[in-house]
C-alpha positions as CSV (number, residue, x, y, z in Angstrom):
1,M,47.0,-26.9,54.8
2,S,49.2,-30.0,54.3
3,L,53.0,-30.0,55.0
4,Y,53.5,-30.2,51.2
5,A,51.2,-27.2,50.6
6,R,53.1,-25.3,53.3
7,Y,56.3,-25.8,51.6
8,A,54.9,-24.9,48.0
9,A,53.8,-21.7,49.6
10,L,57.3,-21.1,50.9
11,L,58.7,-21.9,47.5
12,D,56.2,-19.6,46.0
13,G,57.6,-16.8,48.4
14,V,61.2,-17.5,47.2
15,L,59.9,-17.1,43.5
16,D,58.3,-13.9,44.4
17,D,61.6,-12.6,45.8
18,L,63.4,-13.6,42.6
19,V,60.6,-11.8,40.5
20,A,61.1,-8.7,42.5
21,E,64.9,-8.9,41.9
22,G,64.5,-9.3,38.2
23,A,65.9,-12.7,38.3
24,L,62.7,-14.2,37.0
25,P,60.2,-12.6,34.6
26,A,57.1,-11.5,36.2
27,G,53.6,-13.2,35.2
28,V,55.1,-16.8,34.3
29,S,52.7,-19.7,35.1
30,R,53.6,-21.7,38.1
31,G,51.0,-24.3,37.5
32,G,53.3,-27.0,36.7
33,I,55.5,-26.7,39.8
34,A,55.1,-29.7,42.1
35,V,56.4,-30.3,45.8
36,E,56.1,-33.8,46.5
37,A,57.9,-36.9,48.2
38,P,61.0,-38.1,46.4
39,R,60.7,-41.4,44.7
40,D,63.8,-42.5,46.6
41,P,63.4,-41.5,50.1
42,T,67.0,-41.6,50.7
43,R,67.5,-38.5,48.4
44,G,65.6,-36.2,51.0
45,D,62.2,-35.4,52.4
46,L,60.7,-33.4,49.7
47,A,61.4,-32.9,46.0
48,T,60.5,-30.1,43.5
49,N,60.8,-29.6,39.7
50,V,60.6,-25.8,40.1
51,A,63.9,-25.2,38.1
52,M,62.9,-27.5,35.3
53,V,59.5,-25.9,35.0
54,L,60.8,-22.2,34.9
55,S,64.1,-22.4,33.4
56,K,62.8,-21.7,29.8
57,A,61.0,-18.5,31.1
58,A,64.1,-17.6,33.0
59,K,66.2,-18.0,29.8
60,T,68.7,-20.3,31.5
61,N,69.2,-24.0,32.0
62,P,67.5,-25.8,35.0
63,R,70.6,-26.4,36.9
64,A,71.7,-22.8,36.8
65,L,68.3,-21.8,38.0
66,A,68.3,-24.5,40.8
67,E,71.7,-23.2,41.9
68,L,69.9,-19.7,42.1
69,I,67.0,-21.1,44.2
70,K,69.1,-23.3,46.4
71,P,70.5,-20.8,48.9
72,R,67.4,-19.1,49.4
73,L,65.5,-22.4,50.3
74,E,68.3,-23.4,52.5
75,A,67.8,-20.2,54.4
76,L,64.3,-21.2,55.4
77,P,64.5,-22.4,59.2
78,P,63.1,-25.9,58.5
79,V,65.3,-26.7,55.8
80,R,68.6,-28.4,56.6
81,S,69.8,-28.9,53.1
82,V,69.1,-28.8,49.4
83,E,70.5,-31.0,46.9
84,I,70.5,-30.5,43.0
85,A,70.1,-33.9,41.2
86,G,70.1,-34.8,37.6
87,P,69.2,-32.0,35.2
88,G,67.9,-29.8,37.8
89,F,65.6,-31.7,40.3
90,M,65.8,-30.4,43.9
91,N,65.8,-32.6,46.9
92,L,65.1,-30.9,50.5
93,R,65.9,-32.4,53.7
94,L,64.0,-30.9,56.7
95,D,64.8,-30.6,60.3
96,P,63.5,-33.5,62.2
97,E,61.2,-31.3,64.3
98,S,59.2,-30.6,61.1
99,W,58.1,-34.4,61.2
100,R,57.5,-34.3,65.0
101,D,55.3,-31.2,64.5
102,E,53.5,-33.1,61.5
103,L,52.7,-36.1,64.0
104,R,51.4,-33.7,66.7
105,T,49.1,-32.1,63.9
106,I,47.8,-35.5,62.8
107,V,46.9,-36.4,66.3
108,A,45.4,-33.1,67.2
109,Q,43.4,-32.7,64.1
110,G,42.0,-36.3,64.2
111,D,39.3,-36.7,61.6
112,G,40.0,-33.4,60.0
113,Y,43.6,-34.2,59.1
114,G,43.8,-34.6,55.4
115,T,40.5,-32.9,54.5
116,S,41.0,-30.1,52.0
117,T,39.4,-26.9,50.5
118,I,40.8,-27.5,47.1
119,G,37.3,-28.2,45.7
120,A,36.5,-24.5,46.5
121,N,32.7,-25.8,47.2
122,E,32.3,-26.4,43.4
123,R,29.5,-28.7,42.6
124,V,30.0,-32.2,41.3
125,N,27.4,-34.7,40.2
126,V,28.6,-38.1,40.3
127,E,26.5,-40.6,38.5
128,Y,27.2,-44.3,39.2
129,V,25.5,-47.8,39.0
130,S,22.6,-46.6,36.6
131,A,21.9,-50.5,36.0
132,N,18.8,-51.2,34.1
133,P,16.0,-51.7,36.4
134,T,15.3,-55.4,35.4
135,G,16.8,-57.4,38.1
136,P,19.2,-57.6,41.2
137,L,22.7,-55.9,41.0
138,H,25.6,-58.3,40.1
139,M,29.1,-57.9,40.8
140,G,29.8,-55.9,37.9
141,H,27.4,-53.2,39.1
142,C,29.0,-53.6,42.5
143,R,32.3,-52.5,41.5
144,G,31.0,-49.2,39.8
145,A,28.8,-48.7,42.9
146,V,31.8,-48.8,45.3
147,V,34.1,-46.7,42.9
148,G,31.2,-44.0,42.6
149,D,30.4,-43.9,46.2
150,S,34.0,-43.8,47.4
151,L,34.7,-41.0,44.9
152,A,31.9,-39.0,46.3
153,R,33.3,-39.4,49.9
154,V,36.9,-38.4,48.6
155,L,35.4,-35.3,46.7
156,E,33.5,-34.2,49.8
157,A,36.5,-34.5,51.9
158,A,38.4,-32.5,49.4
159,G,35.9,-29.6,49.6
160,F,33.5,-30.2,46.7
161,R,29.7,-30.2,47.0
162,V,28.7,-33.7,45.7
163,T,25.3,-34.8,44.2
164,K,25.1,-38.7,44.0
165,E,22.9,-39.7,41.2
166,Y,21.3,-43.1,39.7
167,Y,19.9,-42.9,36.2
168,V,17.0,-45.2,35.8
169,N,16.9,-46.6,32.2
170,D,13.1,-47.1,32.2
171,A,12.2,-46.0,28.7
172,G,13.6,-48.9,26.7
173,A,12.3,-52.4,25.4
174,Q,14.0,-54.0,28.3
175,V,11.3,-52.6,30.8
176,D,8.7,-54.1,28.6
177,T,10.5,-57.5,28.8
178,L,10.4,-56.9,32.6
179,A,6.7,-56.2,32.7
180,R,6.0,-59.5,30.5
181,S,8.2,-61.6,32.9
182,A,6.4,-60.1,36.1
183,Y,3.1,-60.8,34.4
184,L,4.1,-64.6,34.0
185,R,5.0,-64.6,37.6
186,Y,1.7,-63.0,38.4
187,R,-0.2,-65.7,36.7
188,E,2.0,-68.2,38.5
189,A,1.1,-66.7,41.8
190,L,-2.6,-67.2,40.9
191,G,-2.0,-70.9,40.5
192,E,-1.3,-71.3,36.9
193,T,1.4,-73.6,35.8
194,I,3.9,-71.6,33.6
195,G,6.5,-74.2,32.9
196,D,9.9,-73.2,31.6
197,I,10.4,-69.4,31.4
198,P,10.0,-68.4,27.5
199,A,13.2,-67.3,25.8
200,G,13.6,-63.6,25.9
201,L,11.9,-63.2,29.4
202,Y,13.9,-62.8,32.5
203,P,14.1,-66.3,34.3
204,G,15.5,-65.2,37.8
205,E,13.6,-66.2,40.9
206,Y,13.7,-62.6,42.1
207,L,10.5,-62.0,40.2
208,I,8.4,-64.8,42.1
209,G,8.0,-62.3,44.9
210,V,6.9,-59.4,42.6
211,G,4.4,-61.9,40.9
212,C,2.9,-62.7,44.5
213,I,2.6,-59.0,45.4
214,L,0.8,-58.3,42.1
215,A,-1.5,-61.1,42.6
216,A,-2.4,-60.0,46.1
217,D,-3.1,-56.5,44.8
218,F,-5.0,-57.2,41.5
219,G,-6.2,-60.7,42.1
220,D,-7.3,-62.3,38.7
221,D,-8.4,-58.8,37.3
222,Y,-5.6,-58.9,34.5
223,C,-5.8,-62.6,33.6
224,E,-8.1,-62.0,30.8
225,V,-7.4,-58.7,29.5
226,S,-5.2,-57.6,26.5
227,E,-1.6,-57.0,26.8
228,A,-2.2,-53.3,25.8
229,E,-4.2,-53.0,29.2
230,W,-2.0,-54.7,31.5
231,L,1.5,-53.9,30.1
232,P,1.7,-50.1,31.4
233,V,0.3,-51.1,34.9
234,F,2.8,-54.1,35.3
235,R,5.7,-52.0,33.8
236,E,5.3,-49.4,36.4
237,R,4.8,-51.8,39.2
238,A,7.6,-54.0,38.2
239,I,10.2,-51.1,37.8
240,A,9.1,-49.7,41.3
241,A,9.7,-53.1,42.9
242,M,13.1,-53.6,41.1
243,L,14.2,-50.2,42.2
244,D,13.2,-51.2,45.8
245,L,15.4,-54.1,45.4
246,I,18.3,-52.2,43.9
247,R,18.1,-49.7,46.9
248,H,18.0,-52.5,49.3
249,D,21.2,-54.1,47.8
250,L,23.0,-50.8,47.6
251,A,22.2,-50.2,51.2
252,L,23.9,-53.6,52.0
253,L,27.2,-51.8,50.9
254,G,26.2,-48.6,52.8
255,I,25.4,-46.7,49.6
256,H,22.5,-44.3,49.2
257,H,21.9,-42.0,46.2
258,D,20.5,-38.5,46.4
259,I,18.6,-38.8,43.2
260,F,17.1,-41.4,41.1
261,A,16.5,-39.8,37.7
262,S,14.0,-41.3,35.2
263,E,14.9,-41.7,31.5
264,A,11.0,-41.9,30.9
265,E,10.6,-38.7,32.7
266,V,13.2,-36.9,30.8
267,Q,11.3,-37.8,27.6
268,R,7.9,-37.1,29.2
269,T,8.8,-33.6,30.3
270,G,10.1,-32.5,27.0
271,A,13.8,-32.2,28.1
272,V,15.0,-33.9,24.9
273,D,13.1,-31.3,22.8
274,R,14.7,-28.5,24.8
275,A,18.2,-30.0,24.4
276,M,17.5,-30.3,20.7
277,E,16.4,-26.5,20.6
278,V,19.7,-25.6,22.2
279,L,21.7,-27.5,19.7
280,R,19.6,-26.2,16.8
281,D,20.2,-22.6,17.8
282,K,23.9,-23.3,17.7
283,G,23.7,-24.9,14.3
284,L,24.8,-28.2,15.6
285,V,21.7,-30.5,14.5
286,Y,21.0,-31.2,11.1
287,E,18.9,-33.8,8.8
288,G,21.3,-36.2,7.1
289,V,22.4,-39.8,6.5
290,L,25.1,-41.7,8.3
291,E,27.9,-43.3,6.2
292,R,27.7,-46.8,5.5
293,P,28.6,-48.9,8.6
294,K,32.3,-50.1,8.2
295,S,31.3,-53.5,9.8
296,L,29.2,-54.4,6.9
297,Q,30.5,-56.6,4.1
298,P,30.5,-55.4,0.5
299,D,27.6,-57.7,-0.2
300,D,25.5,-56.7,2.7
301,E,22.4,-54.8,2.1
302,W,22.3,-51.4,3.6
303,E,19.8,-48.6,2.9
304,P,20.5,-45.0,3.8
305,V,17.9,-43.4,6.0
306,E,17.6,-39.7,6.8
307,L,17.8,-39.0,10.5
308,T,18.3,-36.0,12.9
309,L,22.1,-35.9,13.5
310,F,24.2,-34.0,16.1
311,R,27.5,-32.7,14.9
312,S,29.6,-34.4,17.4
313,T,32.7,-34.5,15.1
314,Q,33.2,-30.8,15.9
315,F,33.9,-31.9,19.2
316,G,36.4,-34.6,18.7
317,D,34.0,-37.5,18.0
318,D,34.7,-39.9,15.0
319,Q,31.2,-39.4,13.3
320,D,28.1,-37.4,13.7
321,R,25.5,-39.1,15.9
322,P,21.7,-39.7,15.4
323,M,19.4,-38.0,18.1
324,K,15.9,-39.2,16.6
325,K,15.1,-42.3,14.6
326,S,13.4,-42.4,11.2
327,D,10.2,-43.2,13.0
328,G,10.4,-40.1,15.2
329,S,11.2,-41.5,18.4
330,W,14.4,-40.5,20.4
331,T,17.5,-42.4,20.3
332,Y,19.1,-43.4,23.5
333,F,21.7,-40.9,22.9
334,G,19.2,-38.2,22.3
335,S,17.8,-39.0,25.9
336,D,21.2,-39.1,27.2
337,A,22.2,-35.7,25.9
338,A,19.0,-34.2,27.5
339,Y,19.7,-35.9,30.8
340,H,23.4,-34.6,30.8
341,L,22.1,-31.1,30.2
342,Q,19.6,-31.5,33.1
343,K,22.5,-32.6,35.4
344,A,24.8,-29.8,34.0
345,E,22.4,-27.0,34.9
346,K,23.0,-27.8,38.5
347,A,26.7,-28.7,38.5
348,D,30.2,-27.5,37.6
349,H,31.6,-30.8,36.9
350,L,30.1,-34.1,35.8
351,V,31.6,-37.6,36.6
352,N,30.0,-40.7,35.2
353,I,31.0,-44.3,36.4
354,W,30.2,-46.6,33.5
355,G,30.8,-50.3,32.7
356,A,33.7,-50.8,30.3
357,D,31.1,-51.9,27.5
358,H,29.9,-48.3,27.4
359,A,33.4,-47.2,26.1
360,G,32.1,-46.4,22.6
361,T,29.6,-43.9,23.8
362,V,32.0,-41.6,25.8
363,K,33.1,-39.4,23.1
364,R,29.6,-38.6,21.8
365,V,28.3,-37.7,25.3
366,Q,31.3,-35.6,26.1
367,A,30.7,-33.9,22.8
368,A,27.1,-33.3,23.7
369,V,28.0,-31.9,27.2
370,N,30.5,-29.6,25.7
371,A,28.1,-28.3,23.0
372,L,25.1,-27.9,25.5
373,T,27.0,-26.0,28.0
374,D,29.4,-24.0,25.8
375,G,32.3,-25.9,27.6
376,R,31.3,-24.5,31.1
377,V,30.7,-27.9,32.5
378,D,33.2,-30.9,32.0
379,L,32.2,-34.6,31.9
380,D,34.7,-37.3,33.0
381,V,33.8,-40.7,32.4
382,K,35.4,-43.5,34.4
383,L,35.1,-47.0,33.1
384,V,34.9,-49.8,35.2
385,N,36.1,-53.2,34.1
386,M,34.8,-56.7,34.8
387,V,34.9,-58.5,38.1
388,R,35.7,-62.3,37.6
389,L,34.4,-64.5,40.7
390,F,36.4,-67.6,41.8
391,R,36.2,-69.9,44.6
392,D,39.5,-71.6,45.4
393,G,40.7,-70.7,41.9
394,E,37.8,-72.1,40.2
395,P,35.4,-69.6,38.3
396,V,32.0,-69.0,39.8
397,K,29.2,-68.0,37.4
398,M,25.7,-69.2,38.3
399,S,23.1,-68.0,40.9
400,K,20.0,-69.6,41.7
401,R,18.4,-66.2,42.7
402,A,19.3,-64.3,39.5
403,G,19.4,-67.1,36.9
404,D,22.7,-66.4,35.2
405,F,25.0,-64.4,37.5
406,I,26.1,-64.0,41.1
407,T,24.3,-61.1,42.9
408,L,25.8,-58.3,44.8
409,A,23.6,-59.3,47.9
410,E,24.8,-62.8,47.7
411,V,28.5,-61.9,47.8
412,V,28.0,-59.2,50.6
413,E,26.1,-61.9,52.6
414,E,29.0,-64.4,52.4
415,V,32.1,-62.0,53.0
416,G,30.7,-58.7,54.4
417,K,30.4,-55.3,53.3
418,D,33.9,-54.1,54.3
419,V,35.6,-56.8,52.3
420,V,33.5,-56.3,49.3
421,R,34.2,-52.6,49.3
422,F,37.9,-52.8,50.1
423,M,38.5,-55.3,47.3
424,M,36.7,-53.3,44.7
425,L,39.4,-50.7,45.1
426,T,42.4,-52.9,45.1
427,K,42.9,-52.2,41.4
428,R,42.5,-49.3,39.0
429,A,38.8,-49.1,38.0
430,D,39.7,-49.7,34.2
431,S,41.7,-53.0,35.0
432,P,40.0,-56.4,35.4
433,L,39.6,-57.5,38.9
434,D,39.7,-61.1,40.2
435,F,37.6,-61.7,43.4
436,D,38.4,-65.2,45.2
437,F,35.9,-65.9,47.9
438,A,38.6,-67.8,49.9
439,K,41.4,-65.3,49.4
440,V,39.4,-62.2,50.4
441,V,38.8,-63.4,53.9
442,E,42.3,-65.0,54.5
443,A,44.5,-63.6,57.2
444,S,47.6,-62.9,55.2
445,K,49.7,-60.0,54.0
446,D,48.7,-61.0,50.5
447,N,45.1,-60.1,51.5
448,P,45.1,-56.2,51.5
449,V,41.7,-55.8,53.3
450,F,43.0,-58.0,56.4
451,Y,46.5,-56.3,56.1
452,V,45.3,-52.7,56.5
453,Q,42.5,-53.6,59.2
454,Y,45.0,-55.7,61.1
455,A,47.3,-52.7,61.4
456,H,44.5,-50.7,62.9
457,A,43.5,-53.5,65.3
458,R,47.1,-53.9,66.3
459,I,47.1,-50.2,67.4
460,S,43.8,-50.4,69.0
461,S,45.3,-53.6,71.0
462,L,48.4,-51.6,71.9
463,K,46.5,-48.8,73.3
464,R,44.5,-51.2,75.5
465,K,47.7,-52.9,76.7
466,A,49.3,-49.5,77.3
467,A,46.4,-48.6,79.7
468,D,46.9,-51.9,81.4
469,A,50.6,-51.3,81.7
470,G,50.1,-47.9,83.4
471,V,51.2,-45.6,80.5
472,D,49.4,-42.2,81.1
473,L,47.7,-41.8,77.8
474,G,47.0,-38.1,78.8
475,A,50.4,-37.1,79.3
476,P,52.5,-35.1,76.8
477,A,54.6,-37.3,74.6
478,D,58.3,-36.5,74.1
479,L,58.6,-36.9,70.4
480,D,62.3,-36.4,70.6
481,L,62.6,-39.9,71.7
482,L,61.5,-41.2,68.0
483,D,64.3,-42.5,66.0
484,D,64.9,-41.9,62.2
485,E,63.0,-45.1,61.3
486,E,60.1,-44.0,63.4
487,L,60.2,-40.5,61.8
488,G,60.2,-42.3,58.5
489,L,56.8,-43.7,59.2
490,V,55.6,-40.0,60.1
491,K,57.0,-39.0,56.6
492,L,54.7,-41.5,54.9
493,A,51.7,-40.5,57.0
494,A,52.1,-36.9,55.9
495,Q,51.5,-37.9,52.4
496,Y,47.8,-38.7,53.3
497,P,46.4,-35.2,52.6
498,R,48.3,-35.2,49.2
499,T,47.0,-38.5,48.5
500,L,43.5,-37.4,49.2
501,E,43.7,-34.3,47.0
502,S,45.2,-36.3,44.0
503,A,42.6,-38.8,44.2
504,A,39.9,-36.2,44.2
505,L,41.2,-34.3,41.3
506,A,42.1,-37.6,39.2
507,H,38.8,-39.1,40.2
508,E,40.5,-42.2,41.2
509,P,39.5,-43.4,44.7
510,H,41.8,-46.4,44.4
511,R,44.6,-44.1,45.3
512,I,43.5,-44.3,49.0
513,A,43.5,-48.1,49.0
514,F,46.9,-48.3,47.6
515,Y,48.3,-45.6,49.9
516,L,46.7,-47.5,53.1
517,Y,48.3,-50.6,52.1
518,D,51.7,-49.0,51.8
519,L,51.2,-47.2,55.2
520,A,50.0,-50.4,56.9
521,A,53.0,-52.3,55.5
522,A,55.5,-49.7,57.0
523,F,53.6,-49.8,60.2
524,H,54.0,-53.7,60.4
525,A,57.6,-53.6,59.4
526,L,58.2,-51.0,62.4
527,W,56.2,-53.4,64.7
528,N,58.3,-56.4,63.7
529,R,61.4,-54.8,64.9
530,G,60.4,-55.8,68.4
531,N,60.1,-59.4,67.6
532,D,63.8,-60.0,68.2
533,D,64.7,-57.0,70.2
534,P,62.2,-56.0,73.2
535,A,63.9,-52.6,73.3
536,R,62.3,-51.8,69.8
537,R,58.8,-52.6,70.7
538,F,56.1,-49.9,70.9
539,L,55.8,-50.6,74.5
540,V,59.0,-51.0,76.4
541,E,59.0,-52.4,79.9
542,N,60.1,-49.8,82.6
543,N,60.3,-47.2,80.0
544,P,57.1,-45.2,80.0
545,Q,58.3,-42.1,78.3
546,L,59.6,-44.0,75.2
547,S,56.4,-46.0,75.3
548,R,54.2,-42.9,75.3
549,A,56.1,-41.5,72.4
550,R,55.7,-44.5,70.3
551,L,52.1,-44.9,71.2
552,E,51.6,-41.3,70.0
553,L,53.1,-42.4,66.6
554,A,50.9,-45.5,66.6
555,L,47.7,-43.3,67.3
556,G,48.7,-41.0,64.5
557,I,48.9,-44.0,62.1
558,A,45.6,-45.3,63.3
559,Q,43.8,-42.0,62.8
560,I,44.9,-41.9,59.2
561,I,44.0,-45.7,58.5
562,R,40.5,-44.9,60.0
563,S,40.0,-41.7,57.9
564,G,41.2,-43.5,54.7
565,L,39.0,-46.5,55.3
566,G,36.1,-44.1,55.9
567,L,36.6,-42.7,52.6
568,M,36.4,-46.2,51.1
569,G,33.1,-46.7,53.2
570,V,34.9,-49.4,55.3
571,A,35.0,-49.8,59.1
572,A,38.3,-49.7,60.9
573,T,38.6,-52.8,62.9
574,E,39.3,-52.7,66.7
575,E,40.2,-56.4,67.1
576,M,40.6,-59.4,64.7
577,R,38.5,-62.3,65.1
């Protein structure tokens, strides 16, 4: 249990006493009550909105309720004082021993510090990447991959059971185009001059290897046969080759999915028919005609066509959505609804990490999940915005390998996995992100990757120097020797468990990156005190006890940085080169 959770429990006990005395009504929800760090650390160590939340139920004003709660909180041994601010917020100051105890806890629990049971072992399916299997992953896919994988790690650390899933869109026209492109490279591998790649086919060089494999396997067996004969064979083989490439590229980032689900398989197994049956039984599917598209001009021709429609407007969507086309084939939405039912049958929560270009489909899919599960399973969709690549401030767009974009593999090869993963989390997922090849590897405070890893490397170096200086790392640390500024760093460190839980519940792994940067900045500031005053360094000559206490503080900070970086899939650097 985190320090904040412990004080929330103590506050809960105070409220129970007030209920027992009749000062508060029984049965009032306490769900909105928060115990957190105050925005202004000079106001105290903890802040709570309890009086603001409960005053209406108590039939009094917030300040009056705060005055009632205040002496009871002050009676708790760890609390030194309580101040009522503004309309009724309460700021608590704790005994310094509370923070010394928290540092001992951080060091003692090691990798376990910050982990939580808030997930209560509930099942979460996180679907991410899900790029069309028609070529290598690019940096847009990369960002979604990192966000999804990091979120999965955060959810697991918060006590959820996580399934990591990739949805393979292998049932559309794009995979036929892939097969035709691979067939062209197959003929090229057999010695035929193919010239320029025809418009509409995939031009990237990544298919040359696929063509060579197909030529080695089939020889010229498919050179003189009809497309109807070779297309299904080449489609299956090309998709398999692309998925191998995608798995390889994801592995460069340390990403491995538990499940690769196939859209074609969803359709082939009758899952869409089953989903339609469920919706029909609920009266949520009907035959009808869509309204004339608003994008059409008055003179544009438009012919209404009867379609099988889902009543998504009953679930907050702006119009009903077609599930089956007029030719009897399923729409992409029809397959998508069935796929989500398939996931929902094995999960309590669904999270999709999608590109921002899918924003228009969010409401309809959420509506389908709501309808198909009777609201039992919720779907949260996180939209990932574009990544703009720069080199020394100039845009980078072209790739010889892919044809018209920079591949994930090319970027990882140039700057490394850890840099790529960290940078993908330096902004909210729905904000555009600029990735400059020069800036992401520079050694400066402006580069968050370097700044956080440098903090860990400094502490690792400090530990080595302490051993060389004869400081007994196994000796008990007298934490009473730590000053207020040093305990201030402990207070920031103590926010890690709460940050992890909030990142898990909000499905926002970037919160970990933001927090680590702030923690590293605070550590560097403390380190820099010793630049002008040797007595304020972490290792103080001829003062092994003070050195040991400060080293304990540093080791606690290193532990949290290491744990946080692990949630981001980033290694903690021992030394900077």
